[in-house]
N, C-alpha and C positions, 0 to 999 in steps of 0.2 A: 865729120862731114861725109865720110864714106858710108856706103850702104844703100840698099834699095829703099827709095821713098823718103830719104832724109830731107832732101831739098828737091821738090818737084821740078822737073826739067820741062822747058817748052820745046826743046829740040834734043834729039838723041845725043848729040855731041856736047851739049851744054854741061859745064862743070863749074861748081862754086869754088873759088880760090880766094883765100884771105891774103891780102898783100899789105905790107907795112906802108903807112901813109908817109907823106912828106913831113919831115920833122918840123918844118915851119908851120904846117897846118895843125899839128899836134899842139904847138905852142899857142896858136891862135885860139883853139878850143879851150885850153887851160886858162888863157886870159879872159875869155868870155865868161867862164864859170867864176873866176876870181872877181871880176868887175861886178857881176850880178850879186855875188854873196857879200863881198867885203866893201864895196863902194855904193851899194844900194842903187846901182844904175838900172835904168829901164831898158826894155828891149830896144826901143827907138834910139836911145842915147848910145847904146852899145853899137848898133848898126851904123849910126852917124860917125862914131869914133873910128870904127874899122874902115869906113869909106874915106875919112879924112887922112887916115894913116896910109892909104893906097893899097890896102890888103884886097887882093882879088878873091872873089868867092868862086868855089870850084864848079857850081852848077847853076848859078844865078847871075844875071847881068849886074846886079848891085846888091848891097846889103840892105835888107828891110827888116822891120820889127818882127814879122812872122818867121823869117829865116832864123833869126837869133832865138826866138821862142822855141822853134823846133829843135835846134841844137841843144838847148837847155833841157828840153823834155825827153830827148832821146837817150835811153838807157845803154846804148851800145858803147858809150864812152866809159862805162864801168867794166868793159872787157867781156860783156855777156850779150849775146844776141837775144832779141825778144820778138815773139810772134804773137799774133792775135791782139795787137794793140788797138786795132780799129776793126769795126765790122766790115764785111765785104763778101762773105759767102752768099751765093745766090740761092743755094738749095739747103745747105746745112751750116750751122755755126756752133762754136764752142762757147758756152756760157754756163756759169755756176758749176764748173767741173764736169759738164757733160755735153754731148753733141745733141743738138735739137734741130728740127726742121725750121726753115725760114718761112714766115708768112709772106708769100709773094706780093700780096697787096701792100705790105709795109716796106718791101725791099728798097725801092727807090728813095723813100723818105728817110730810111734809117741807114742807108748805105754810107760807109766811111765814117760812122759815128765812133767816137773814142770808147773803148771798153774800160771797165774797172781794172785796176792793177791786179786784182785777185784772179782775173781771167787770162792774164798774160801767160805765155809759155816762155820761160827763160832758160837759156842754155847754161851749161857750166862755163866757167871762165875760159875763153878761147884765145885771149891775148892779154898782154900786160895792160891793165887799166890806164886810161889817160887821166881820168879823175876818180877819186875814191868813191866807194858806195856811199859813205857818210856825206861827202860833199854833194853828191847827186841827190840824196834824200833831202838835204837842207834846201837845195834849190827847188825841189818839188813842193816842199812846204811853203816856201816863199811864193812860188808861182800860184799855189792854191789861195794865197792871201791876196793876190793881185785881183782887183775887181775889173772884170772885162765888161765894158758897156755894150749892151745889145744894139741900141739905136743911137744914132748921132743926132745932134741938134740940127734942125732944118736951117738951110742957108738963106731961105727966103721967108719973110714974115707971113706970106700967104699960106705957108705949109705947116704952121704951128698946130693947127687943129686937124691935120691930116691923120686919118686913122681913128679919129674920135667922133667926128661929125660926118653924117652921111645924108645925101639928098633923099627925101622920101619918095620922089618920083622915079629916079633912075638908079638909085643905090650907090652912086659915086660920091 
């Protein structure tokens, strides 16, 4: 972590420090991976299980499916930090092994879009892994097999044709 430009600072005195996590949190992460892999639990069922156990989340008011999903997708638990996992550069970005300019017209539409794993920049192992690389890979394969539905079923019968039928006069 030492050296000029390794971790950009927002303030001159800002320093990156890796600190050991609470052993209870480490056990929870290991349980989440275990349940997902070995019990074929869904993101939502794991979140509900953790809530029912009274496990407090460190940065969210409650456990939700998307919080569990992000834990399972995060490669940091393999002991290696990863950068460039999502788009975010306003002027340049790193794609296909090279830096390129960002088309400002597409910036807002593509901002925070997940990148292909081939574009990630991963560090060497910086701490003892919480989950093995093999377990993390298996989880990624299973997550890839989970179908995420784009649109939900309308709650009102009047909305079933929404997006398919338009008024010829006003376009609504």
